[in-house]
C-alpha positions as a Markdown table, in Angstrom:
| # | Residue | x | y | z |
|---|---|---|---|---|
| 1 | Met | 126.9 | 56.3 | 71.3 |
| 2 | Ser | 125.5 | 55.7 | 67.8 |
| 3 | Thr | 123.4 | 58.9 | 67.8 |
| 4 | Val | 126.1 | 61.3 | 66.6 |
| 5 | Pro | 127.4 | 59.1 | 63.8 |
| 6 | Ala | 123.9 | 58.3 | 62.7 |
| 7 | Ala | 122.9 | 62.0 | 62.6 |
| 8 | Leu | 126.1 | 63.0 | 60.8 |
| 9 | Ala | 125.5 | 60.2 | 58.2 |
| 10 | Ala | 121.9 | 61.4 | 57.7 |
| 11 | Phe | 123.1 | 65.0 | 57.1 |
| 12 | Val | 125.9 | 63.9 | 54.6 |
| 13 | Val | 123.7 | 61.5 | 52.7 |
| 14 | Thr | 120.9 | 64.0 | 52.4 |
| 15 | Met | 123.3 | 66.7 | 51.1 |
| 16 | Met | 124.8 | 64.3 | 48.6 |
| 17 | Ala | 121.4 | 63.2 | 47.5 |
| 18 | Met | 120.3 | 66.8 | 47.0 |
| 19 | Leu | 123.3 | 67.5 | 44.7 |
| 20 | Thr | 122.9 | 64.2 | 42.8 |
| 21 | Leu | 119.1 | 64.4 | 42.3 |
| 22 | Arg | 119.0 | 68.0 | 41.1 |
| 23 | Pro | 120.0 | 67.2 | 37.4 |
| 24 | Val | 117.9 | 64.0 | 37.5 |
| 25 | Ala | 114.8 | 66.0 | 38.5 |
| 26 | Val | 115.4 | 68.4 | 35.6 |
| 27 | Ala | 115.8 | 65.5 | 33.2 |
| 28 | Ile | 112.5 | 63.8 | 34.3 |
| 29 | Asn | 110.6 | 67.1 | 34.6 |
| 30 | Leu | 110.2 | 66.9 | 38.4 |
| 31 | Val | 110.4 | 70.6 | 38.8 |
| 32 | Asp | 108.3 | 73.5 | 40.0 |
| 33 | Arg | 107.7 | 76.2 | 37.4 |
| 34 | Pro | 106.7 | 79.8 | 38.0 |
| 35 | Gly | 103.3 | 80.8 | 36.9 |
| 36 | Gly | 99.9 | 81.6 | 38.3 |
| 37 | His | 100.3 | 81.6 | 42.1 |
| 38 | Lys | 103.9 | 80.4 | 41.8 |
| 39 | Thr | 106.1 | 83.4 | 41.6 |
| 40 | His | 109.6 | 81.9 | 42.1 |
| 41 | His | 112.3 | 82.4 | 39.5 |
| 42 | Gly | 113.0 | 79.6 | 37.0 |
| 43 | Lys | 112.6 | 75.9 | 37.2 |
| 44 | Val | 113.3 | 74.6 | 40.8 |
| 45 | Pro | 113.9 | 70.9 | 41.3 |
| 46 | Val | 111.5 | 69.2 | 43.7 |
| 47 | Val | 113.9 | 66.7 | 45.3 |
| 48 | Gly | 114.0 | 67.6 | 49.0 |
| 49 | Gly | 111.6 | 64.9 | 50.1 |
| 50 | Val | 113.4 | 62.1 | 48.3 |
| 51 | Ala | 116.8 | 63.3 | 49.5 |
| 52 | Met | 115.6 | 63.5 | 53.1 |
| 53 | Phe | 114.2 | 60.0 | 52.8 |
| 54 | Phe | 117.5 | 58.6 | 51.7 |
| 55 | Gly | 119.3 | 60.4 | 54.6 |
| 56 | Val | 116.7 | 59.1 | 57.1 |
| 57 | Ile | 117.0 | 55.5 | 55.9 |
| 58 | Phe | 120.8 | 55.6 | 56.2 |
| 59 | Gly | 120.8 | 57.3 | 59.6 |
| 60 | Ile | 118.1 | 55.1 | 61.3 |
| 61 | Gly | 119.9 | 52.0 | 60.0 |
| 62 | Leu | 122.9 | 53.0 | 62.1 |
| 63 | Ile | 120.9 | 53.2 | 65.4 |
| 64 | Asp | 121.2 | 49.9 | 67.1 |
| 65 | Ser | 118.2 | 50.4 | 69.5 |
| 66 | Ala | 115.9 | 51.4 | 66.7 |
| 67 | Arg | 116.5 | 48.4 | 64.4 |
| 68 | Pro | 113.4 | 46.5 | 65.5 |
| 69 | Leu | 111.3 | 49.4 | 64.3 |
| 70 | Thr | 113.3 | 50.2 | 61.2 |
| 71 | Gly | 111.4 | 48.0 | 58.7 |
| 72 | Ser | 107.9 | 49.4 | 59.6 |
| 73 | Leu | 109.2 | 53.0 | 59.8 |
| 74 | Ile | 110.9 | 52.9 | 56.5 |
| 75 | Ser | 107.9 | 51.2 | 54.8 |
| 76 | Ala | 105.5 | 53.9 | 56.1 |
| 77 | Phe | 108.0 | 56.7 | 55.1 |
| 78 | Ala | 108.5 | 55.1 | 51.7 |
| 79 | Leu | 104.7 | 55.0 | 51.0 |
| 80 | Val | 104.1 | 58.7 | 51.8 |
| 81 | Val | 107.2 | 59.8 | 49.9 |
| 82 | Thr | 106.3 | 57.8 | 46.8 |
| 83 | Val | 102.7 | 59.1 | 46.8 |
| 84 | Gly | 104.0 | 62.7 | 47.4 |
| 85 | Met | 106.6 | 62.3 | 44.6 |
| 86 | Val | 103.9 | 61.1 | 42.1 |
| 87 | Asp | 101.7 | 64.0 | 43.2 |
| 88 | Asp | 104.6 | 66.5 | 42.7 |
| 89 | Arg | 105.0 | 65.2 | 39.1 |
| 90 | Phe | 101.5 | 64.5 | 38.0 |
| 91 | Ser | 99.1 | 66.2 | 40.6 |
| 92 | Val | 97.2 | 63.4 | 42.2 |
| 93 | Ser | 93.6 | 63.9 | 43.4 |
| 94 | Pro | 93.3 | 64.5 | 47.1 |
| 95 | Trp | 90.6 | 61.8 | 47.3 |
| 96 | Leu | 93.2 | 59.3 | 46.0 |
| 97 | Arg | 96.0 | 60.5 | 48.4 |
| 98 | Leu | 93.8 | 60.3 | 51.5 |
| 99 | Pro | 93.3 | 56.4 | 51.5 |
| 100 | Leu | 97.0 | 56.0 | 50.8 |
| 101 | Gln | 97.9 | 58.2 | 53.7 |
| 102 | Ala | 95.6 | 56.2 | 55.9 |
| 103 | Ala | 97.4 | 53.0 | 54.7 |
| 104 | Ala | 100.7 | 54.6 | 55.7 |
| 105 | Ala | 99.3 | 55.5 | 59.1 |
| 106 | Leu | 98.0 | 52.0 | 59.8 |
| 107 | Leu | 101.3 | 50.6 | 58.7 |
| 108 | Leu | 103.1 | 52.9 | 61.1 |
| 109 | Thr | 100.8 | 52.0 | 63.9 |
| 110 | Met | 100.6 | 48.3 | 63.5 |
| 111 | Gly | 104.2 | 47.8 | 62.5 |
| 112 | Thr | 105.8 | 49.8 | 65.4 |
| 113 | Gly | 103.2 | 49.2 | 68.1 |
| 114 | Thr | 102.7 | 53.0 | 68.3 |
| 115 | Glu | 99.2 | 53.9 | 69.3 |
| 116 | Val | 97.3 | 56.6 | 71.0 |
| 117 | Trp | 96.1 | 55.0 | 74.3 |
| 118 | Ser | 95.3 | 58.2 | 76.2 |
| 119 | Leu | 94.8 | 61.9 | 75.9 |
| 120 | Gly | 95.8 | 62.3 | 79.5 |
| 121 | Asn | 93.8 | 64.6 | 81.8 |
| 122 | Ala | 93.2 | 67.1 | 79.0 |
| 123 | Phe | 89.6 | 67.9 | 80.1 |
| 124 | Gly | 90.1 | 68.0 | 83.9 |
| 125 | His | 87.9 | 65.0 | 84.6 |
| 126 | Gly | 90.5 | 62.2 | 84.8 |
| 127 | Pro | 92.5 | 60.4 | 82.1 |
| 128 | Val | 90.7 | 59.9 | 78.7 |
| 129 | Thr | 91.7 | 56.5 | 77.5 |
| 130 | Phe | 90.9 | 54.4 | 74.4 |
| 131 | His | 90.7 | 50.7 | 73.7 |
| 132 | Gly | 90.9 | 48.5 | 70.7 |
| 133 | Pro | 89.8 | 49.7 | 67.2 |
| 134 | Leu | 89.0 | 53.2 | 68.5 |
| 135 | Gly | 92.6 | 53.8 | 69.6 |
| 136 | Glu | 93.8 | 52.6 | 66.2 |
| 137 | Phe | 91.3 | 54.8 | 64.4 |
| 138 | Leu | 92.3 | 57.9 | 66.4 |
| 139 | Thr | 96.0 | 57.1 | 65.8 |
| 140 | Ala | 95.5 | 56.9 | 62.1 |
| 141 | Leu | 93.4 | 60.1 | 62.2 |
| 142 | Phe | 96.2 | 61.9 | 64.1 |
| 143 | Val | 98.9 | 60.8 | 61.6 |
| 144 | Met | 96.8 | 61.9 | 58.6 |
| 145 | Thr | 96.1 | 65.2 | 60.3 |
| 146 | Ala | 99.9 | 65.8 | 60.8 |
| 147 | Ile | 100.6 | 64.8 | 57.2 |
| 148 | Asn | 98.1 | 67.3 | 55.8 |
| 149 | Ala | 99.0 | 70.0 | 58.3 |
| 150 | Phe | 102.6 | 70.0 | 57.1 |
| 151 | Asn | 101.5 | 69.8 | 53.5 |
| 152 | Met | 99.4 | 73.0 | 54.1 |
| 153 | Leu | 102.3 | 74.7 | 55.9 |
| 154 | Asp | 104.7 | 74.1 | 53.0 |
| 155 | Gly | 104.0 | 77.2 | 51.0 |
| 156 | Met | 107.1 | 79.3 | 51.4 |
| 157 | Asp | 110.9 | 78.8 | 51.4 |
| 158 | Gly | 112.2 | 77.4 | 54.6 |
| 159 | Leu | 108.9 | 77.4 | 56.5 |
| 160 | Ala | 107.9 | 73.7 | 56.8 |
| 161 | Gly | 111.5 | 72.6 | 57.2 |
| 162 | Ser | 112.4 | 75.1 | 60.0 |
| 163 | Val | 109.2 | 74.3 | 61.9 |
| 164 | Ala | 109.9 | 70.6 | 61.7 |
| 165 | Phe | 113.5 | 71.1 | 62.7 |
| 166 | Val | 112.6 | 73.1 | 65.8 |
| 167 | Ala | 110.0 | 70.6 | 66.8 |
| 168 | Leu | 112.4 | 67.7 | 66.4 |
| 169 | Leu | 115.0 | 69.5 | 68.6 |
| 170 | Ala | 112.4 | 70.0 | 71.3 |
| 171 | Leu | 111.2 | 66.4 | 71.1 |
| 172 | Ala | 114.8 | 65.1 | 71.1 |
| 173 | Trp | 115.6 | 67.1 | 74.2 |
| 174 | Ala | 112.5 | 65.8 | 76.0 |
| 175 | Ala | 113.2 | 62.2 | 75.0 |
| 176 | Ala | 116.9 | 62.4 | 76.0 |
| 177 | His | 116.0 | 63.8 | 79.4 |
| 178 | Gly | 113.0 | 61.4 | 79.8 |
| 179 | Gly | 114.9 | 58.1 | 79.5 |
| 180 | Gln | 114.1 | 57.4 | 75.8 |
| 181 | Pro | 117.6 | 57.6 | 74.1 |
| 182 | Asp | 116.4 | 55.5 | 71.1 |
| 183 | Leu | 113.6 | 58.1 | 70.4 |
| 184 | Ala | 116.1 | 60.9 | 70.9 |
| 185 | Ala | 118.4 | 59.3 | 68.3 |
| 186 | Val | 115.6 | 59.0 | 65.8 |
| 187 | Cys | 114.8 | 62.7 | 66.3 |
| 188 | Ala | 118.4 | 63.6 | 65.8 |
| 189 | Val | 118.5 | 61.7 | 62.5 |
| 190 | Leu | 115.3 | 63.3 | 61.3 |
| 191 | Gly | 116.6 | 66.7 | 62.4 |
| 192 | Ala | 119.9 | 66.2 | 60.6 |
| 193 | Ala | 118.3 | 65.3 | 57.3 |
| 194 | Thr | 115.9 | 68.3 | 57.6 |
| 195 | Leu | 118.8 | 70.6 | 58.4 |
| 196 | Ala | 120.7 | 69.4 | 55.3 |
| 197 | Phe | 117.6 | 70.1 | 53.1 |
| 198 | Leu | 117.3 | 73.6 | 54.6 |
| 199 | Met | 120.8 | 74.4 | 53.3 |
| 200 | Phe | 119.1 | 74.4 | 49.8 |
| 201 | Asn | 115.8 | 75.9 | 50.9 |
| 202 | Leu | 116.3 | 78.8 | 53.3 |
| 203 | Pro | 115.2 | 82.1 | 51.9 |
| 204 | Thr | 118.7 | 83.5 | 51.4 |
| 205 | Arg | 120.5 | 84.9 | 48.4 |
| 206 | Arg | 123.5 | 82.6 | 48.8 |
| 207 | Asn | 121.7 | 79.4 | 47.9 |
| 208 | Arg | 119.4 | 80.8 | 45.2 |
| 209 | Arg | 121.3 | 79.0 | 42.4 |
| 210 | Met | 121.0 | 75.7 | 44.2 |
| 211 | Arg | 117.5 | 76.2 | 45.5 |
| 212 | Cys | 115.4 | 73.1 | 45.8 |
| 213 | Phe | 111.9 | 72.4 | 47.1 |
| 214 | Met | 110.8 | 69.5 | 49.3 |
| 215 | Gly | 107.5 | 69.1 | 47.5 |
| 216 | Asp | 104.6 | 67.0 | 48.8 |
| 217 | Ala | 107.0 | 64.1 | 49.2 |
| 218 | Gly | 109.0 | 66.1 | 51.8 |
| 219 | Ser | 106.1 | 67.7 | 53.6 |
| 220 | Thr | 104.2 | 64.4 | 54.1 |
| 221 | Leu | 107.4 | 62.7 | 55.2 |
| 222 | Leu | 107.9 | 65.3 | 57.9 |
| 223 | Gly | 104.3 | 65.1 | 58.9 |
| 224 | Val | 104.2 | 61.3 | 59.4 |
| 225 | Ala | 107.6 | 61.3 | 61.1 |
| 226 | Leu | 106.7 | 64.0 | 63.6 |
| 227 | Ala | 103.3 | 62.3 | 64.2 |
| 228 | Trp | 105.1 | 59.1 | 65.1 |
| 229 | Val | 107.6 | 60.9 | 67.4 |
| 230 | Cys | 104.8 | 62.8 | 69.2 |
| 231 | Ile | 102.9 | 59.6 | 69.8 |
| 232 | Arg | 105.9 | 57.8 | 71.1 |
| 233 | Ser | 106.8 | 60.8 | 73.3 |
| 234 | Ser | 103.4 | 61.1 | 74.9 |
| 235 | Gln | 102.2 | 57.4 | 75.2 |
| 236 | Ala | 103.4 | 54.4 | 77.1 |
| 237 | Pro | 104.5 | 51.4 | 75.1 |
| 238 | Thr | 101.4 | 49.4 | 76.3 |
| 239 | Glu | 97.8 | 50.2 | 77.0 |
| 240 | Ser | 98.2 | 48.9 | 80.6 |
| 241 | Ala | 100.8 | 51.5 | 81.3 |
| 242 | Gly | 98.1 | 54.2 | 81.3 |
| 243 | Gly | 99.3 | 56.3 | 78.3 |
| 244 | Gly | 102.1 | 58.1 | 80.1 |
| 245 | Gly | 105.2 | 59.2 | 78.2 |
| 246 | Val | 108.0 | 61.7 | 78.6 |
| 247 | Leu | 105.6 | 64.5 | 77.5 |
| 248 | Ser | 101.9 | 65.0 | 78.1 |
| 249 | Pro | 99.8 | 64.8 | 74.9 |
| 250 | Val | 99.0 | 68.5 | 75.3 |
| 251 | Ala | 102.7 | 69.4 | 75.5 |
| 252 | Thr | 103.4 | 67.7 | 72.2 |
| 253 | Leu | 100.6 | 69.8 | 70.6 |
| 254 | Trp | 102.4 | 72.9 | 71.8 |
| 255 | Ile | 105.6 | 71.8 | 70.1 |
| 256 | Val | 103.8 | 71.3 | 66.8 |
| 257 | Gly | 101.4 | 74.2 | 67.4 |
| 258 | Leu | 101.9 | 76.3 | 64.3 |
| 259 | Pro | 101.0 | 73.5 | 61.8 |
| 260 | Val | 98.1 | 72.5 | 64.1 |
| 261 | Phe | 96.7 | 76.0 | 64.2 |
| 262 | Glu | 97.2 | 76.3 | 60.4 |
| 263 | Phe | 95.4 | 73.0 | 59.7 |
| 264 | Phe | 92.3 | 73.5 | 61.9 |
| 265 | Trp | 91.8 | 77.2 | 61.0 |
| 266 | Thr | 92.0 | 76.3 | 57.3 |
| 267 | Ile | 89.4 | 73.6 | 57.7 |
| 268 | Ile | 87.1 | 75.8 | 59.8 |
| 269 | Arg | 87.5 | 78.7 | 57.5 |
| 270 | Arg | 86.6 | 76.7 | 54.4 |
| 271 | Leu | 83.6 | 75.0 | 56.0 |
| 272 | Ile | 82.3 | 78.4 | 57.2 |
| 273 | Arg | 82.4 | 79.7 | 53.7 |
| 274 | Gly | 80.7 | 76.6 | 52.3 |
| 275 | His | 83.9 | 75.4 | 50.5 |
| 276 | Ser | 85.4 | 71.9 | 50.5 |
| 277 | Pro | 88.1 | 71.4 | 53.1 |
| 278 | Leu | 90.3 | 70.2 | 50.2 |
| 279 | Arg | 89.8 | 73.2 | 48.1 |
| 280 | Ala | 93.0 | 75.3 | 47.8 |
| 281 | Asp | 92.9 | 79.0 | 48.6 |
| 282 | Ala | 95.4 | 81.9 | 49.2 |
| 283 | Glu | 94.6 | 82.6 | 52.9 |
| 284 | His | 97.2 | 80.5 | 54.7 |
| 285 | Phe | 99.3 | 82.2 | 57.4 |
| 286 | His | 102.2 | 82.9 | 55.0 |
| 287 | His | 99.8 | 84.4 | 52.5 |
| 288 | Leu | 98.4 | 86.8 | 55.1 |
| 289 | Leu | 101.9 | 87.9 | 56.2 |
| 290 | Leu | 103.0 | 88.5 | 52.6 |
| 291 | Arg | 99.8 | 90.3 | 51.8 |
| 292 | Ala | 100.3 | 92.5 | 54.8 |
| 293 | Gly | 103.7 | 93.7 | 53.4 |
| 294 | Phe | 106.2 | 91.4 | 55.0 |
| 295 | Gly | 108.9 | 90.1 | 52.7 |
| 296 | Val | 109.6 | 86.4 | 52.4 |
| 297 | Arg | 112.5 | 86.7 | 54.9 |
| 298 | Gly | 110.5 | 88.8 | 57.3 |
| 299 | Ala | 107.6 | 86.3 | 57.3 |
| 300 | Phe | 110.1 | 83.4 | 57.7 |
| 301 | Met | 111.6 | 85.0 | 60.8 |
| 302 | Met | 108.1 | 85.6 | 62.3 |
| 303 | Phe | 107.2 | 82.0 | 61.9 |
| 304 | Leu | 110.6 | 80.9 | 63.3 |
| 305 | Val | 110.1 | 83.0 | 66.4 |
| 306 | Ile | 106.5 | 81.8 | 66.9 |
| 307 | Thr | 107.6 | 78.2 | 66.6 |
| 308 | Leu | 110.5 | 78.6 | 69.1 |
| 309 | Leu | 108.1 | 80.3 | 71.6 |
| 310 | Leu | 105.5 | 77.6 | 71.2 |
| 311 | Ala | 108.0 | 74.8 | 71.7 |
| 312 | Ala | 109.5 | 76.5 | 74.7 |
| 313 | Ala | 106.1 | 77.0 | 76.2 |
| 314 | Gly | 105.2 | 73.4 | 75.8 |
| 315 | Leu | 108.4 | 72.1 | 77.4 |
| 316 | Thr | 108.1 | 74.6 | 80.2 |
| 317 | Leu | 104.5 | 73.8 | 81.0 |
| 318 | Asn | 105.3 | 70.1 | 81.0 |
| 319 | Ala | 108.4 | 70.6 | 83.3 |
| 320 | Leu | 106.4 | 72.6 | 85.7 |
| 321 | His | 103.6 | 70.0 | 85.8 |
| 322 | Val | 100.9 | 72.5 | 84.9 |
| 323 | Pro | 97.6 | 70.6 | 84.8 |
| 324 | Glu | 96.9 | 69.4 | 81.3 |
| 325 | Asp | 93.4 | 70.9 | 81.2 |
| 326 | Val | 94.9 | 74.3 | 82.0 |
| 327 | Ser | 97.6 | 73.8 | 79.4 |
| 328 | Leu | 95.0 | 72.9 | 76.8 |
| 329 | Ile | 93.0 | 76.1 | 77.5 |
| 330 | Leu | 96.2 | 78.1 | 77.2 |
| 331 | Leu | 97.0 | 76.4 | 73.9 |
| 332 | Leu | 93.5 | 77.1 | 72.5 |
| 333 | Ala | 93.7 | 80.7 | 73.6 |
| 334 | Thr | 97.2 | 81.0 | 72.0 |
| 335 | Gly | 95.9 | 79.6 | 68.8 |
| 336 | Val | 93.1 | 82.1 | 68.6 |
| 337 | Val | 95.5 | 85.0 | 69.3 |
| 338 | Ile | 97.9 | 83.7 | 66.5 |
| 339 | Val | 95.1 | 83.4 | 64.0 |
| 340 | Arg | 93.9 | 86.9 | 64.7 |
| 341 | Ala | 97.4 | 88.3 | 64.7 |
| 342 | Met | 97.9 | 87.0 | 61.2 |
| 343 | Tyr | 95.0 | 89.1 | 60.0 |
| 344 | Trp | 96.3 | 92.1 | 61.8 |
| 345 | Ala | 99.9 | 91.6 | 60.8 |
| 346 | His | 99.9 | 94.9 | 58.8 |
| 347 | Leu | 99.6 | 96.8 | 62.1 |
| 348 | Ala | 103.0 | 95.4 | 63.3 |
| 349 | Leu | 104.8 | 96.9 | 60.3 |
| 350 | Arg | 104.9 | 100.3 | 62.1 |
| 351 | Phe | 107.6 | 98.8 | 64.3 |
| 352 | Phe | 109.7 | 97.7 | 61.3 |
| 353 | Pro | 110.9 | 100.9 | 59.5 |
| 354 | Asn | 112.7 | 98.8 | 56.8 |
| 355 | Ser | 109.6 | 96.9 | 55.8 |
| 356 | Ala | 108.4 | 97.0 | 52.2 |
| 357 | Arg | 105.1 | 98.8 | 53.2 |
| 358 | Arg | 107.0 | 101.5 | 55.2 |
| 359 | Arg | 109.5 | 102.1 | 52.4 |
| 360 | Gly | 106.6 | 102.7 | 50.0 |
| 361 | Ser | 107.6 | 99.8 | 47.7 |
| 362 | Trp | 104.6 | 97.7 | 48.7 |
| 363 | Arg | 101.7 | 97.6 | 46.3 |
| 364 | Pro | 98.3 | 96.0 | 46.7 |
| 365 | Pro | 98.3 | 92.5 | 45.2 |
| 366 | Ala | 96.9 | 92.0 | 41.7 |
| 367 | Gly | 95.2 | 88.9 | 43.0 |
| 368 | Ala | 95.2 | 87.2 | 46.4 |
| 369 | Val | 98.9 | 87.3 | 46.9 |
| 370 | Pro | 101.3 | 90.3 | 46.6 |
| 371 | Val | 103.5 | 89.1 | 43.7 |
| 372 | Ala | 106.1 | 91.8 | 44.1 |
| 373 | Leu | 107.2 | 90.4 | 47.5 |
| 374 | Ile | 107.0 | 86.7 | 47.0 |
| 375 | Asp | 110.0 | 84.6 | 45.9 |
| 376 | Arg | 107.9 | 81.6 | 46.0 |
| 377 | Thr | 104.5 | 80.7 | 47.4 |
| 378 | Arg | 102.2 | 77.7 | 46.7 |
| 379 | Lys | 98.6 | 77.1 | 47.5 |
| 380 | Lys | 97.9 | 73.9 | 49.4 |
């Protein structure tokens, strides 16, 4: 019964924090300026992550069943938000961020008892289980992967927030129907805070004067929160329970498929080219769509549709009890198709007569990104 008031409180507090923190961000220079690969208009406050954090704190505090976990959850969230906010303001080295992200992952794991015990029967040869330090290490690695996946995804207005919101809706539905109302309530709070932020970040003309970015503080908050929810959804509370949850581990990967594909393709691409995995470039999915001639709103809608389809596929395959190894093969094949489709996106514009390229207003980019079409894009 506390879910609806908690979610409503998270939404209202996040909205109020966004409005309150905007002038504060300008005063302390916590803003994103156009220039170089950043082509948005004017100084944009980077307060979304901090505002969502305040909303999440307030909302989770109202959930009775989640109170035993509140301290550890909030501590882990606070650590990644603080590191992200400092990075938004002063640009911290990735080599300094990684150990702090690992500390947040361990805090989340040890403080809430959340750990990856099993990958399920993902390879068709029986359940793959882990014990002791190996499970803790893999859990920390999974959390850090999620953090950086959402950090890479956050390069265009509304993108990371909408992907997280859809994933949280799917996970909340699975938890509610799988006998985990406390987890569903936490998802509702996280989703409400994310929705409040999207009111200031969706690529629409109506909110342009109030536009805010989530920054690294927000993208890492969403990453660590979704990692925790995915682990709680797919794992039993104890190792002896065999790792079973309301969703199979592969099903949770379907639900967060877009950032997963983005992350692993980025790492593979950079290693193949002999570059450091931490070296920024302009070949993320949103860069490819924009370069192909999609506008910001068109690219946003494409990502939203893909995210909805992936989440629906994960829930459907889980509900139909499709073998996990088959589901994993389908997931990998889907990832390959999506990656290739991003490079062939220009071919799809023939079906969109109002696209910039079809209208003749598209011009080849001066650099890696078509500046004429981007309201805002950032390399991660």
